[in-house]
Structure formats: structure tokens, C-alpha cells
N, C-alpha and C positions, 0 to 999 in steps of 0.2 A: 504494499499499499504506499503510495507517494504521500509525502508530507504536504499539507495545504500550502498554496502560494501566499506569501506575505503581501499584503496590500497596505501601503502607507497612505493615509488621508491627511491633507494639509488644508487648513483654513487661513486664508489671507485676511487677517483681522482688519487690516486698513481698507479692504475692499467690502467687507461684510457690513450690510445695512440692518441686520437683525431681523429680516423678514421671516425667518423660520422655515422657508420652504424646504431646504435641505434636511432639516430635522424631521419634518412631516413625511417627507418621501423615503426616509431611511428605514427600511423594514427590520434592519438588524440592530437599531437603537445604538448606533455607533456615535451620533452626534446629539448635542443638546445646546440649548441657548444658555449662555452664562448666567448664573444667578445674580450677578452684580454688573452694573453697567461700566463700560470703559470710559475713557477721558471724554468721548464725545456724547455720552449718555445712552449709548446703544448696547443692548444685550446681544453681544455677538455670539456666533455659533463656535462650538469648540468640540473637539474630540474627546470622548469620554471612554470608548471601548474600541480602540483601533484594531485589536486582535479579532473582533467579530466581523470586521468588513470582509465582504466577499467580492468586492470590486464591481459591483452591478453599475456604477456610474450615475445612478439616479440623481444623487445629490449634486454632482457637478453639472448635470444636464439641466436641472431646474434652477440653478443659481442665476438670478438675473445679472449679477455683477461679475460673474465668472470668477468667483473667489475661492472655489473649491478645486483642489488638484489631488488626483489619485495617481499613484505610480507603484511599480514593483521595483524595490531596490536590487 
């Protein structure tokens, strides 16, 4: 049995507007909105369980700011 492929999810906090679309579309619950606002007053998305990501790309595809990046190291 092959080991699962590692997928790294990165959120560009400077691009994130806190809309929550990436969180809503993530079926693996890899992302969440921060419980505290950043310096702009925005609750930005963040990775909470990167190990669960299966690389479906939904989060990256729905982000209107193109602030989500997935890659395999």
C-alpha cells in the first residue's frame, strides 16, 4: 500500500478578505476562519488540519482573491 501524497495548503493572509468560501467548500475541514481579526479587522482563513487535505482544489477554485495555494512538496 502506497503512502498518501502530502498536500500543502497555504493561505495568503494579505489576499484573504475573510469571505469564508474556502472554509465552506472544504469537505475535509482543513480550513477555518481565524477566531481573532488581523490588523485590518478581517477574520482571515487559516489551515487547521493540513494533514487531512486530499488536494481536491475546491478551496483554491472558489477563492475570489486567488489567495489559496495547494502544492505537493
